[in-house]
C-alpha positions as CSV (number, residue, x, y, z in Angstrom):
1,M,-10.8,-16.8,6.1
2,N,-7.2,-16.5,7.5
3,R,-5.3,-14.6,4.8
4,R,-2.1,-16.3,5.9
5,S,-3.6,-19.6,4.6
6,L,-4.2,-18.3,1.1
7,P,-2.3,-19.9,-1.8
8,V,0.6,-17.8,-3.0
9,A,-1.2,-16.5,-6.2
10,A,-4.2,-15.4,-4.2
11,A,-2.1,-13.9,-1.5
12,L,-0.2,-11.8,-4.0
13,T,-3.4,-10.6,-5.5
14,A,-4.8,-9.6,-2.1
15,A,-1.5,-8.0,-1.3
16,A,-1.8,-5.8,-4.3
17,A,-5.3,-4.7,-3.2
18,L,-4.5,-4.1,0.5
19,L,-1.1,-2.6,0.3
20,L,-1.8,-0.1,-2.4
21,T,0.7,-1.7,-4.7
22,A,0.6,-2.1,-8.5
23,C,-0.1,-5.7,-9.1
24,G,-2.3,-6.2,-12.1
25,G,-5.9,-6.0,-12.9
26,G,-7.3,-9.3,-11.5
27,G,-8.1,-10.2,-8.0
28,G,-11.8,-10.3,-8.1
29,N,-11.8,-13.9,-6.8
30,S,-10.1,-13.2,-3.5
31,K,-12.4,-12.5,-0.6
32,A,-9.5,-11.0,1.3
33,N,-9.7,-7.9,-1.0
34,D,-12.7,-6.5,0.9
35,K,-11.2,-7.0,4.4
36,I,-9.6,-4.5,6.7
37,A,-5.8,-4.6,6.3
38,G,-4.2,-6.0,9.5
39,A,-7.5,-6.9,11.2
40,D,-6.7,-10.6,11.2
41,T,-3.0,-10.8,11.1
42,G,-2.7,-11.9,14.7
43,S,0.9,-12.8,15.6
44,S,1.9,-13.8,12.1
45,A,3.8,-10.7,11.3
46,T,6.9,-11.5,13.3
47,A,9.4,-9.5,11.3
48,S,10.5,-6.2,12.8
49,P,11.8,-3.3,10.8
50,S,15.1,-1.8,11.7
51,A,13.9,1.8,12.2
52,S,10.9,3.4,13.9
53,A,9.1,6.7,13.1
54,S,11.5,8.6,15.3
55,S,12.2,11.9,13.6
56,A,10.3,13.8,11.0
57,S,13.5,15.8,10.2
58,E,15.2,12.5,9.3
59,R,12.7,11.1,6.9
60,P,14.0,8.0,5.1
61,K,14.8,8.3,1.4
62,I,12.6,6.1,-0.7
63,A,13.8,4.9,-4.1
64,L,11.8,2.5,-6.4
65,P,13.1,0.4,-9.3
66,S,13.2,2.1,-12.7
67,D,10.4,-0.2,-14.0
68,L,7.9,0.7,-11.3
69,N,6.2,4.1,-11.4
70,L,3.6,5.4,-8.9
71,I,1.6,8.5,-10.0
72,F,-0.2,10.6,-7.4
73,E,-2.9,13.1,-8.4
74,D,-4.6,15.8,-6.3
75,T,-1.5,16.6,-4.3
76,K,-2.5,20.2,-3.4
77,T,-5.7,21.3,-1.6
78,G,-4.7,24.7,-0.4
79,D,-4.8,23.5,3.2
80,S,-1.3,22.8,4.5
81,V,-2.5,20.1,7.0
82,K,-4.4,18.2,4.3
83,D,-1.5,18.5,1.9
84,A,0.8,17.0,4.6
85,V,-1.6,14.0,4.9
86,L,-1.6,13.5,1.2
87,A,2.2,13.7,1.0
88,D,2.8,11.2,3.8
89,N,0.2,8.8,2.4
90,A,2.0,8.9,-0.9
91,E,5.3,8.2,0.8
92,R,3.6,5.3,2.7
93,M,2.6,3.7,-0.5
94,R,6.0,4.1,-2.0
95,A,7.5,2.7,1.2
96,V,5.5,-0.5,0.9
97,D,6.5,-1.0,-2.7
98,A,10.1,-0.3,-1.8
99,A,10.0,-3.1,0.8
100,I,8.5,-5.5,-1.7
101,T,10.9,-4.7,-4.6
102,G,13.9,-4.8,-2.4
103,T,15.0,-1.2,-2.6
104,D,14.3,-0.9,1.2
105,P,15.2,-4.4,2.4
106,K,15.4,-3.3,6.1
107,G,11.9,-1.7,6.0
108,Q,13.0,1.6,7.4
109,A,10.4,3.7,5.4
110,L,7.8,1.0,6.0
111,A,8.0,1.5,9.8
112,F,8.2,5.3,9.4
113,Y,4.9,5.7,7.6
114,N,2.9,2.8,9.1
115,T,1.6,2.1,12.6
116,G,-0.6,-0.4,14.4
117,K,-2.6,-2.8,12.3
118,A,-1.4,-1.2,9.1
119,L,2.2,-1.9,9.9
120,E,1.4,-5.5,10.9
121,A,-0.4,-6.1,7.6
122,A,2.4,-4.4,5.6
123,L,5.0,-6.6,7.2
124,S,2.9,-9.7,6.6
125,W,2.3,-9.0,2.9
126,V,5.9,-8.0,2.2
127,A,6.8,-11.4,3.6
128,E,4.3,-13.1,1.2
129,F,6.0,-11.5,-1.8
130,K,9.4,-12.6,-0.5
131,Q,8.3,-16.2,0.0
132,A,6.8,-16.3,-3.5
133,G,10.0,-14.8,-5.0
134,A,7.9,-12.1,-6.6
135,T,8.2,-8.3,-7.1
136,L,6.3,-5.5,-8.8
137,T,6.6,-3.7,-12.1
138,G,4.5,-1.3,-14.2
139,V,2.5,1.8,-13.3
140,A,-0.1,2.5,-10.7
141,R,-2.1,5.8,-10.6
142,Y,-3.8,7.2,-7.5
143,Y,-6.6,9.7,-8.0
144,D,-9.7,11.3,-6.5
145,R,-7.8,11.7,-3.2
146,T,-9.9,13.4,-0.6
147,V,-8.8,14.2,3.0
148,T,-11.1,14.7,6.0
149,L,-9.6,16.0,9.2
150,T,-11.2,14.3,12.1
151,G,-9.1,15.9,14.8
152,K,-5.9,17.7,15.4
153,S,-3.9,14.5,14.9
154,S,-6.3,12.3,13.0
155,A,-7.6,12.1,9.5
156,T,-9.3,9.9,6.9
157,L,-8.3,9.7,3.3
158,T,-10.3,8.1,0.5
159,F,-8.9,7.6,-3.0
160,C,-9.0,5.4,-6.1
161,A,-6.2,3.3,-7.6
162,D,-5.8,2.4,-11.3
163,E,-3.8,-0.8,-11.2
164,S,-4.5,-1.8,-14.8
165,K,-0.9,-1.3,-15.9
166,G,0.8,-2.8,-12.8
167,Y,1.9,-6.4,-12.5
168,S,3.8,-8.9,-10.4
169,K,7.1,-10.2,-11.7
170,D,9.1,-13.3,-10.9
171,K,12.5,-12.2,-9.4
172,K,14.5,-15.1,-10.9
173,T,13.0,-15.2,-14.4
174,N,11.8,-11.6,-14.7
175,K,8.6,-13.1,-16.2
176,I,5.7,-10.6,-15.9
177,A,2.3,-12.0,-14.9
178,K,0.1,-9.7,-17.0
179,T,-3.6,-9.9,-16.4
180,P,-6.5,-8.6,-18.4
181,V,-8.0,-5.2,-17.5
182,T,-11.4,-5.5,-15.8
183,K,-13.5,-3.5,-13.4
184,N,-11.4,-5.1,-10.6
185,S,-8.4,-3.2,-11.9
186,Y,-9.8,-0.2,-10.1
187,V,-9.8,0.0,-6.3
188,L,-11.4,2.3,-3.8
189,Y,-9.4,2.9,-0.6
190,N,-10.5,4.2,2.8
191,T,-7.6,4.9,5.1
192,S,-7.1,6.2,8.6
193,L,-4.0,8.2,9.5
194,D,-2.7,9.5,12.9
195,K,0.0,12.2,13.3
196,N,2.7,11.0,15.7
197,A,4.7,13.2,18.1
198,E,7.3,13.9,15.4
199,G,4.6,15.2,13.0
200,V,4.5,12.3,10.6
201,W,1.0,11.2,9.4
202,Q,1.2,7.5,9.7
203,T,-1.4,5.1,8.2
204,S,-3.0,3.1,10.9
205,Q,-5.8,1.3,9.0
206,I,-6.9,0.5,5.4
207,I,-10.1,-0.7,3.9
208,S,-10.3,-1.6,0.1
209,V,-13.1,-2.2,-2.3
210,R,-11.9,-3.7,-5.5
211,G,-14.2,-3.0,-8.5
212,A,-15.9,-0.1,-6.8
213,A,-18.2,1.9,-9.2
214,K,-16.8,5.2,-8.0
215,C,-13.4,4.4,-9.4
216,Q,-14.3,3.1,-12.8
217,P,-13.0,5.1,-15.8
């Protein structure tokens, strides 16, 4: 199925699952939840962010709305390289939410922490939220974060997300679309990251499994 053809409600649910955003506990009905982020975006992501990942010494500052809180567990492993992967992944997720909520309207951080298919998918889904006039609110918790270094400049990262307290919100009315907590409120993520020439660990690919047994409380 072409995710661009999904109805707005389904698209926002899938966006939550694939972009590591906090967007409620539902989503079990969307087949897009189990696809690789960016694998079928084609040329649909036509928007271009205003900044590229050009300098690790000039990392973009990311601010989120006061009603949106992202919690990251397992931030220290004792290995400096793995810790850098975890830190840049956390910034990547905050960057996506900043673009959706409007605190980074030019997508500077989005481009800094994403590359390849992951960037294409991120741009596409941010556009979906904009078209729907929706934003994000609540709390998302990321846990069981495990890094595997696959090379000097490549790594994989698996982790779980608790999205049971995160929701979408109408920008005009501020109405929050609360959904019941189910097993699909918990998501398993498998991501690939590549370190660029400036030393930034950019996310290049994402796979999500909503309702995974590994992530259930």
